[in-house]
Structure formats: C-alpha cells, structure tokens
KOLLUMLUM-203995 format. One record per residue (C-alpha): residue number from 1; residue in three letters; chain; x, z, y. Coordinates in steps of 0.25 Angstrom, whole numbers, padded with zeros to 4 digits, m for minus. Last residue first. Layout:
% KOLLUMLUM-203995
(NUM; Ala; A; (X; Z; Y));
...
This chain:
% KOLLUMLUM-203995
(289; Met; A; (0226; 0250; 0193));
(288; Arg; A; (0229; 0237; 0202));
(287; Asn; A; (0221; 0228; 0192));
(286; Leu; A; (0209; 0238; 0193));
(285; Arg; A; (0209; 0236; 0208));
(284; Ala; A; (0209; 0221; 0207));
(283; Asp; A; (0197; 0222; 0197));
(282; Met; A; (0190; 0232; 0207));
(281; Leu; A; (0191; 0222; 0218));
(280; Gln; A; (0187; 0210; 0209));
(279; Leu; A; (0175; 0218; 0204));
(278; Leu; A; (0171; 0220; 0219));
(277; Pro; A; (0172; 0206; 0222));
(276; Ser; A; (0164; 0202; 0210));
(275; Leu; A; (0171; 0196; 0198));
(274; Val; A; (0171; 0181; 0195));
(273; Asn; A; (0168; 0175; 0181));
(272; Phe; A; (0160; 0188; 0177));
(271; His; A; (0158; 0193; 0163));
(270; His; A; (0173; 0194; 0158));
(269; Lys; A; (0178; 0199; 0172));
(268; Ala; A; (0167; 0210; 0172));
(267; Glu; A; (0172; 0214; 0158));
(266; Gln; A; (0186; 0214; 0163));
(265; Met; A; (0182; 0223; 0174));
(264; Tyr; A; (0174; 0232; 0164));
(263; Tyr; A; (0187; 0234; 0156));
(262; Arg; A; (0195; 0237; 0169));
(261; Ala; A; (0186; 0248; 0173));
(260; Lys; A; (0187; 0254; 0159));
(259; Thr; A; (0202; 0254; 0160));
(258; Ile; A; (0202; 0259; 0174));
(257; Arg; A; (0193; 0271; 0173));
(256; Asn; A; (0198; 0277; 0186));
(255; Gln; A; (0184; 0283; 0189));
(254; Gln; A; (0183; 0275; 0201));
(253; Ile; A; (0188; 0263; 0193));
(252; Leu; A; (0177; 0265; 0183));
(251; Leu; A; (0166; 0267; 0194));
(250; Arg; A; (0170; 0254; 0201));
(249; Ile; A; (0171; 0246; 0187));
(248; Leu; A; (0157; 0251; 0184));
(247; Glu; A; (0151; 0247; 0198));
(246; Glu; A; (0157; 0233; 0198));
(245; Tyr; A; (0154; 0230; 0184));
(244; Leu; A; (0139; 0234; 0186));
(243; Pro; A; (0139; 0226; 0199));
(242; Ile; A; (0144; 0214; 0191));
(241; Ser; A; (0132; 0213; 0181));
(240; Tyr; A; (0135; 0203; 0170));
(239; Pro; A; (0138; 0213; 0159));
(238; Asn; A; (0124; 0219; 0160));
(237; Asp; A; (0121; 0227; 0147));
(236; Asp; A; (0135; 0231; 0145));
(235; Ile; A; (0137; 0232; 0160));
(234; Gly; A; (0126; 0241; 0161));
(233; Lys; A; (0131; 0250; 0150));
(232; Glu; A; (0144; 0251; 0157));
(231; Leu; A; (0137; 0253; 0171));
(230; Ile; A; (0129; 0265; 0165));
(229; Gln; A; (0141; 0271; 0159));
(228; Ile; A; (0149; 0270; 0172));
(227; Ala; A; (0137; 0276; 0180));
(226; Arg; A; (0137; 0288; 0170));
(225; Asn; A; (0152; 0290; 0173));
(224; Ser; A; (0149; 0289; 0188));
(223; Met; A; (0138; 0300; 0187));
(222; Gly; A; (0138; 0307; 0201));
(221; Ser; A; (0124; 0303; 0204));
(220; Lys; A; (0129; 0292; 0213));
(219; Val; A; (0136; 0286; 0201));
(218; Ala; A; (0124; 0287; 0192));
(217; Cys; A; (0115; 0281; 0203));
(216; Asp; A; (0125; 0269; 0204));
(215; Ala; A; (0125; 0268; 0189));
(214; Tyr; A; (0109; 0266; 0189));
(213; Ile; A; (0110; 0257; 0201));
(212; Tyr; A; (0120; 0248; 0193));
(211; Ile; A; (0111; 0248; 0181));
(210; His; A; (0099; 0245; 0189));
(209; Glu; A; (0106; 0232; 0195));
(208; Ser; A; (0111; 0229; 0181));
(207; Gln; A; (0097; 0227; 0176));
(206; Val; A; (0094; 0231; 0162));
(205; Ile; A; (0094; 0246; 0161));
(204; Asp; A; (0092; 0249; 0146));
(203; Gly; A; (0080; 0256; 0141));
(202; Ser; A; (0072; 0270; 0141));
(201; Gln; A; (0085; 0278; 0144));
(200; Glu; A; (0089; 0269; 0155));
(199; Tyr; A; (0077; 0272; 0164));
(198; Asn; A; (0079; 0287; 0162));
(197; Tyr; A; (0094; 0285; 0167));
(196; Phe; A; (0089; 0276; 0178));
(195; Ala; A; (0080; 0287; 0183));
(194; Asn; A; (0091; 0298; 0181));
(193; Tyr; A; (0100; 0289; 0190));
(192; Ala; A; (0090; 0287; 0200));
(191; Leu; A; (0087; 0302; 0201));
(190; Leu; A; (0102; 0304; 0202));
(189; Trp; A; (0104; 0294; 0213));
(188; Asn; A; (0093; 0297; 0222));
(187; Gln; A; (0098; 0287; 0231));
(186; Phe; A; (0084; 0283; 0236));
(185; His; A; (0087; 0269; 0230));
(184; Ala; A; (0092; 0275; 0218));
(183; Tyr; A; (0079; 0283; 0216));
(182; Ile; A; (0071; 0270; 0218));
(181; Leu; A; (0079; 0263; 0207));
(180; Ala; A; (0078; 0274; 0197));
(179; Lys; A; (0063; 0275; 0200));
(178; Leu; A; (0062; 0260; 0197));
(177; Leu; A; (0069; 0261; 0184));
(176; Met; A; (0061; 0273; 0179));
(175; Leu; A; (0048; 0265; 0183));
(174; His; A; (0053; 0254; 0174));
(173; Arg; A; (0054; 0264; 0162));
(172; His; A; (0040; 0270; 0164));
(171; Glu; A; (0040; 0285; 0166));
(170; Gly; A; (0025; 0287; 0169));
(169; Ile; A; (0014; 0277; 0173));
(168; Arg; A; (0006; 0284; 0183));
(167; Lys; A; (0014; 0296; 0188));
(166; Glu; A; (0027; 0288; 0187));
(165; Ala; A; (0021; 0276; 0195));
(164; Arg; A; (0017; 0285; 0206));
(163; Gln; A; (0031; 0290; 0208));
(162; Ile; A; (0036; 0275; 0207));
(161; Tyr; A; (0026; 0271; 0217));
(160; Lys; A; (0031; 0282; 0227));
(159; Gln; A; (0046; 0277; 0224));
(158; Ala; A; (0042; 0263; 0228));
(157; Glu; A; (0036; 0268; 0241));
(156; Glu; A; (0049; 0274; 0244));
(155; Phe; A; (0057; 0262; 0240));
(154; Glu; A; (0050; 0252; 0249));
(153; Glu; A; (0062; 0243; 0248));
(152; Ile; A; (0055; 0230; 0247));
(151; His; A; (0060; 0228; 0232));
(150; Met; A; (0057; 0243; 0230));
(149; Leu; A; (0043; 0241; 0233));
(148; Gln; A; (0042; 0229; 0224));
(147; Glu; A; (0048; 0236; 0212));
(146; Ile; A; (0038; 0248; 0214));
(145; Leu; A; (0026; 0239; 0215));
(144; Leu; A; (0031; 0231; 0203));
(143; Phe; A; (0034; 0243; 0195));
(142; Tyr; A; (0021; 0250; 0198));
(141; Ile; A; (0012; 0238; 0195));
(140; Phe; A; (0020; 0237; 0182));
(139; Pro; A; (0017; 0252; 0178));
(138; Asn; A; (0002; 0250; 0178));
(137; Asn; A; (m0004; 0264; 0180));
(136; Asp; A; (m0009; 0263; 0194));
(135; Ile; A; (m0020; 0253; 0192));
(134; Leu; A; (m0029; 0249; 0204));
(133; Asp; A; (m0022; 0255; 0216));
(132; Leu; A; (m0009; 0251; 0209));
(131; Leu; A; (m0014; 0237; 0210));
(130; Asp; A; (m0015; 0237; 0225));
(129; Arg; A; (m0001; 0243; 0226));
(128; Met; A; (0004; 0232; 0217));
(127; Ile; A; (m0003; 0221; 0225));
(126; Asn; A; (0004; 0226; 0238));
(125; Ile; A; (0017; 0227; 0232));
(124; Ser; A; (0017; 0212; 0228));
(123; Glu; A; (0013; 0208; 0242));
(122; Arg; A; (0025; 0217; 0247));
(121; Asn; A; (0035; 0211; 0237));
(120; Arg; A; (0033; 0196; 0240));
(119; Gly; A; (0046; 0193; 0234));
(118; Leu; A; (0041; 0182; 0225));
(117; Tyr; A; (0043; 0190; 0213));
(116; Ala; A; (0035; 0201; 0219));
(115; Leu; A; (0024; 0192; 0222));
(114; Ala; A; (0023; 0187; 0208));
(113; Leu; A; (0023; 0202; 0203));
(112; Ala; A; (0012; 0205; 0213));
(111; Lys; A; (0004; 0193; 0207));
(110; Asn; A; (0006; 0198; 0193));
(109; Tyr; A; (0001; 0211; 0197));
(108; Arg; A; (m0011; 0206; 0204));
(107; Val; A; (m0015; 0197; 0191));
(106; Asp; A; (m0012; 0209; 0182));
(105; Val; A; (m0021; 0219; 0190));
(104; Thr; A; (m0032; 0209; 0190));
(103; Gln; A; (m0036; 0199; 0201));
(102; Asp; A; (m0048; 0193; 0195));
(101; Asp; A; (m0050; 0181; 0203));
(100; Ile; A; (m0036; 0174; 0200));
(99; Gln; A; (m0032; 0164; 0211));
(98; Asp; A; (m0022; 0174; 0216));
(97; Tyr; A; (m0014; 0175; 0203));
(96; Tyr; A; (m0013; 0160; 0203));
(95; Val; A; (m0007; 0158; 0216));
(94; Ile; A; (0002; 0170; 0213));
(93; Ala; A; (0008; 0163; 0201));
(92; Leu; A; (0011; 0151; 0211));
(91; Gln; A; (0019; 0161; 0219));
(90; Tyr; A; (0026; 0167; 0207));
(89; Glu; A; (0031; 0154; 0200));
(88; Gly; A; (0041; 0161; 0192));
(87; Glu; A; (0037; 0154; 0180));
(86; Ser; A; (0031; 0166; 0174));
(85; Phe; A; (0023; 0168; 0186));
(84; Leu; A; (0018; 0154; 0185));
(83; Thr; A; (0013; 0158; 0171));
(82; Asn; A; (0007; 0171; 0176));
(81; Gly; A; (m0001; 0164; 0187));
(80; Ile; A; (m0005; 0153; 0177));
(79; Val; A; (m0010; 0164; 0167));
(78; Leu; A; (m0017; 0172; 0179));
(77; Lys; A; (m0024; 0159; 0183));
(76; Leu; A; (m0028; 0157; 0168));
(75; Arg; A; (m0034; 0171; 0167));
(74; Asp; A; (m0042; 0168; 0181));
(73; Asp; A; (m0049; 0156; 0175));
(72; Asp; A; (m0057; 0151; 0187));
(71; Pro; A; (m0050; 0137; 0188));
(70; Asn; A; (m0054; 0133; 0174));
(69; Leu; A; (m0051; 0119; 0172));
(68; Lys; A; (m0040; 0119; 0183));
(67; Leu; A; (m0035; 0132; 0176));
(66; Ala; A; (m0032; 0125; 0163));
(65; Ser; A; (m0024; 0114; 0170));
(64; Gln; A; (m0016; 0126; 0177));
(63; Tyr; A; (m0014; 0133; 0163));
(62; Tyr; A; (m0009; 0120; 0157));
(61; Lys; A; (0002; 0117; 0168));
(60; Ile; A; (0005; 0132; 0169));
(59; Ala; A; (0009; 0132; 0154));
(58; Lys; A; (0018; 0120; 0156));
(57; Asn; A; (0025; 0127; 0167));
(56; Phe; A; (0026; 0140; 0160));
(55; Leu; A; (0033; 0135; 0147));
(54; Gln; A; (0035; 0149; 0143));
(53; Arg; A; (0031; 0147; 0129));
(52; Glu; A; (0019; 0156; 0130));
(51; Gln; A; (0016; 0148; 0143));
(50; Tyr; A; (0016; 0135; 0136));
(49; Phe; A; (0006; 0139; 0125));
(48; Asp; A; (m0003; 0147; 0135));
(47; Gly; A; (m0003; 0134; 0144));
(46; Leu; A; (m0008; 0126; 0132));
(45; Ala; A; (m0018; 0136; 0129));
(44; Ile; A; (m0023; 0136; 0143));
(43; Leu; A; (m0024; 0121; 0143));
(42; Pro; A; (m0032; 0121; 0130));
(41; Arg; A; (m0041; 0131; 0136));
(40; Pro; A; (m0044; 0124; 0149));
(39; Asp; A; (m0056; 0115; 0144));
(38; Glu; A; (m0059; 0103; 0153));
(37; Pro; A; (m0049; 0094; 0147));
(36; Asn; A; (m0055; 0097; 0133));
(35; Glu; A; (m0049; 0085; 0125));
(34; Glu; A; (m0036; 0085; 0132));
(33; Ala; A; (m0034; 0100; 0132));
(32; Ala; A; (m0038; 0101; 0117));
(31; Lys; A; (m0027; 0090; 0114));
(30; Asn; A; (m0017; 0097; 0122));
(29; Leu; A; (m0020; 0110; 0114));
(28; Leu; A; (m0019; 0103; 0101));
(27; Gln; A; (m0006; 0097; 0105));
(26; Val; A; (m0001; 0111; 0109));
(25; Ala; A; (m0004; 0117; 0096));
(24; Tyr; A; (0002; 0105; 0089));
(23; Ile; A; (0015; 0108; 0096));
(22; Trp; A; (0013; 0123; 0094));
(21; Asn; A; (0014; 0122; 0079));
(20; Thr; A; (0016; 0136; 0073));
(19; Lys; A; (0015; 0146; 0085));
(18; Met; A; (0005; 0138; 0093));
(17; Leu; A; (m0004; 0134; 0081));
(16; Ala; A; (m0014; 0145; 0082));
(15; Gly; A; (m0016; 0142; 0097));
(14; Ala; A; (m0018; 0128; 0094));
(13; Arg; A; (m0028; 0131; 0083));
(12; Leu; A; (m0036; 0140; 0092));
(11; Leu; A; (m0036; 0130; 0103));
(10; Leu; A; (m0041; 0119; 0093));
(9; Asn; A; (m0052; 0128; 0088));
(8; Gln; A; (m0057; 0131; 0102));
(7; Leu; A; (m0057; 0117; 0105));
(6; Glu; A; (m0065; 0113; 0093));
(5; Lys; A; (m0075; 0124; 0096));
(4; Glu; A; (m0077; 0119; 0110));
(3; Ala; A; (m0078; 0105; 0106));
(2; Leu; A; (m0066; 0096; 0109));
(1; Met; A; (m0067; 0085; 0120));
C-alpha cells in the first residue's frame, strides 16, 4: 500500500504525463489503484482520463468502482449521471441525479433535460417552473421550458415565458428563434418574418425546417422574391433538404422563372437518387414547358 504522500505524488505525476505519455500515466494510475484498493482517487483519475477521450463506457466503469468506495460522494454521482447522459442513457442518468443529496440548480436542470430527451415533457416542465422560482435570469432554463411547452403545443404559455425571458435576459439569439416560431404558429407572418430576420443577422440559420418556415413567412407577408433568396441560401447551406427544393422550385414556376427552376431541379436530381412525388410532378411540368 502506498503512503499518502507517495500516492499524492503518483497522482500528480500521472496527471502531468497525460498529454505527453498517456500510456505510462495510465499504468501509474492502475498501479495506484491496485496498491490502494480502498482509495477512490486513482479510479476517479482513470475515469476522468477515459471521459476526456469520450470513452464513456470505460469512464463509467471506473467512476462506479470509485463510488462503491465512497457512496456519499455527490460530485461523483453527478459525474456518473452526466457521463451516462453523454452516452444517451437518460433513464440511468436520472437514477444517479436522484441519488444526489444536494439538489443544486445544475443537477435539477440536467434531470429536466434528460426527461425531455425521454419525451417526459410535463415532468421536465414542472422542474423548469420550480427552477425559475429560484433563479429567473438563466437563459437555458427559459429555453428548455419554452421548447418543452411548444412540444406539447402549449403555445400561449410558451409565449408568456418568452415575454418574461425578454425582460429578464434581453435579446438572446435563441430567444429570437423561439419568438419567430411562436409568431409563425399564431400566423403573425410579418412579426415572424422580422423575428427570423433579426435571428439571421446574428448568424446563419442552420436547420432546414427553420429556413422553410422563414421562407413561408416571407411568402405569406407578400415577399415571394425574398422567400426565393432565403431558400436559395438555404439550399447552398443544406443541399440535402427536399422541402427546400420543393418550395423554391414551386415559387420559381409560379413566377415563370423557368430557367432557374430547371437549374434547381437538376441540382435536386444530382443530390437525390429518387425525387419526392411533388418534385416528380414539377419535373414533368417543367418538361412540358
């Protein structure tokens, strides 16, 4: 068995070697674990090593062994819960979150997020509401709550929390997106378009679904040419989104811009082995023109 000072020096040495000679560092930690089987620190260090390399199954194995030696370690329970979360093991992650005595905001938020991924939206919402009573200026609590409310189609309540969030956290970029989606749901097309526009000014719109809704808001606000611009940029960034091609080609045909419609039809054929039924219909129409 290593003496305390000797063990501390070995752990420090292993930590310093992790970036330059990780094989030897792991050997040192395994040696420390073997010679000090009642001390969780070498096991935790091994878990940290594998977690940093995203080898989560191995990390969990060492963390769980360490927890057996120190079953009251809340920090270790949180680490195991978060590592399981990273592996997509949301139900198991919740088991560890629930074992933590000190239910901090971070622990409860992580549990709410795991519940959301499991589709247990109302349980997640209840936690978020309680957290907002404790801390009402954390943007991520607002975002998760609003997204879950929208998921269960509680749009009016979601809108109320958006308004509350604007007062507490200001014009956060993700809040602009949520506001745009809420306006679109309530068919406030111009307000939705403006919210999407403001969102776009602070960075690219990544999801093709959001690009499609943005373009649709432009069309329904009487701005078909602007919608075409949005869709063209969207296809440049998302060349494998069938709905974007469908809507763009439809608008181009509607405006009798046949050459450009044919160009994007060829682009669609290049990216997809089989066209959607709607694209096939529009392709046949273009061939007759």
